[in-house]
Residue, then its C-alpha position, 0 to 999 in steps of 0.5 A: m500499500r502507498i503511504h503519503g502524508g496528508e491522508k488523516r484529514d481529521m488531525a488538528l496539526d498535520f506534520s506529515v506534509s511539508v508545505n509552506p507554513f505561510g500557505m499560498p501567497a495572497a496574489c495567487r489566491r486572488a489570481i485563482a478567484d479571478s480565473i474562475q470564469e476561465c474554467l467555462r473553457y478548456p485550459e491553454t494547451e501550451c500555457a505560454a505565459l507561464k512557460e516564458k516566465l519559467s524559462k526567463i528565470n532559468g536562463g532560457a532552459g526548455i520547459i515541460l509542465g506537469s499536474g504536479a511534479s509527479e505527473l512528470i516522473y510518471a511521464i519520464c518513465h512511461y517514455m523510457s518504457r516506450r523507447y526501450k524494450e526493457y529498461t532499468a532505472l536507478t534510485i537511492a534509498p531511502t528516498f521519495m517512493e514515487y520514483e519506484y512506483a512510477i518505474k514499476a508502473s511502466g514495467g521498468w526494473v529498479r536498481v537501488c543504491s542504499a545510502q548507509e545508516n551509520r553515515d546518516f544516509d548521506v548520498t556519496e559519489e558511490i552512486c556513480a558506480y551503479v550507473d552503466t548502459d543498462v540504466k536508462v534514467v536516474f532519479i535523485c532528490n536534492p535535498n533528499n526526502p526524507t532526510g532533508q540532507l543536501i547532496d553536494r553539487s559536485i557529486i551530482e555533476s560527477l553523476a551527470e558526467k557518468c550518465a552522459v557517457a552511458d547515454t542515461v537521463l538524470v532526473v534531479d528532483e529539487c522540489f524542496l531545494r528552495f527552502s534552503e538558504e543555499y539554493a544557488g550553490y546546490s541547484m543544477t539549473s545553472c548547469l543545464d547548458k553543460y549537461p543536456g541530459v539532465i532534467v531538473l524538476d520543481d513544483f509549486a506545491k510545497f514552496y508556494g503552498m498550493p499542492g491541491l492545484r497540481l502544478g509542477y515543471g521540468l527544465c532541460r536543454d534537450g528540446e527533443l527529449l522534452d517533446a518525447i516526454r510531453l507525448q506521454i502527457q494528456p492535453w489540457n493537464i494544467t488548469a487555468p487557476a493553476m497557471e494563473a497562480g503559478i505566474k503570480a507566484l513567480e512575481d513575489p520574490a519577497f515571499e521567497r525571502e520571507t519563507v527561507r528566513l522563517i524555515s531557517r529559524e524554525r528549523k533550528d529551534l525544532i531540531a533543538g526541541l526534538k533533541e531535548c525529547g531524546y530523539r536522534i536527528v538524522g544528519e543536517p536537515a536543510a529543507n522544511f522537514i526533519m528526519f529523526a529516530g523515535p520509538e515504535g508507535l510514536r505516530g499512533k500516540l500523536n494521532e491520539r492527541g490530534i497530531d500527525l507526522r510521516d512514518c518513514s517505514d516504507m522508505m526504509k524497506y531496503h535497510d535492516t534497521r532496529d530504529r524507527y524513523y519518522r519525518t516531521a514538517v517545519d511549521t510555525h513557531e507556535k505549531n512546532e511548540r505544540l508538537i514538542r509539548a506533545l512529544k514531551e507528554i508522551g515521553 
């Protein structure tokens, strides 16, 4: 059974999903309301205005839009299954499970590079050794989910070079990277000219607080590759409200700065609070979520108090570990304090 955050809608506090504590920017809300009349017509198939803005921000890169980044993950995998009679895809573990689901849904084989628990699941250059000509696509998440740890760009560039030699597509999922103060130094968007076989994924769900609108995008310099992937996606996949909200989100740099400041401050406080409760933090989280080791049954006890967080057991299936791992979102100071109080009560 697939496990996702946000499934327990009756919780008073939901730390199982990692979405901007500020919610959606006000200008996006107004854009959605103003676009309601457009819902009487079919959506634009090209979404030219949104693509133009995204391309300009990202140095003229080619753009592919999806109903969330997840649609693009599935489209990439289905493209691989159509291009090759059989294909193998590489992922790391632990990581976002939707990569594996998409690979298997398209008939692909999954090859896994398991990060070592005694190194806090840090992703190293070891992953490059897993790439050969049998591997047609690699999925890597930066910062990784659920650990929240950044993967040094030099490692991803080494991986991109190995993929280029093997004629392998490298997909770098940066959907949580904007929450980090170090975005510019870690994003692969500035390296796309150098590595045309790299696709960078991002979305508006987490950072701009609009997961229900479903809007994601991919950046790549290989136009033929993007065209081939686009053929796997149904037309009219981006609604008018989503497109208009996306355009307005990109026009609000102040929202971006305020969000990064908030997450940086509250992440430090929440880590300190979790440590006070006796929990071991995994590595050095840089996103808007934190992975920690806790006792069996912790989620259930929190649920009894109207609080939910993410149980990472599905992501840990490739590891033989005695510890139980959880992921909590970084929220507002008040909500984070309520979580820590509840954890202290549980003991």
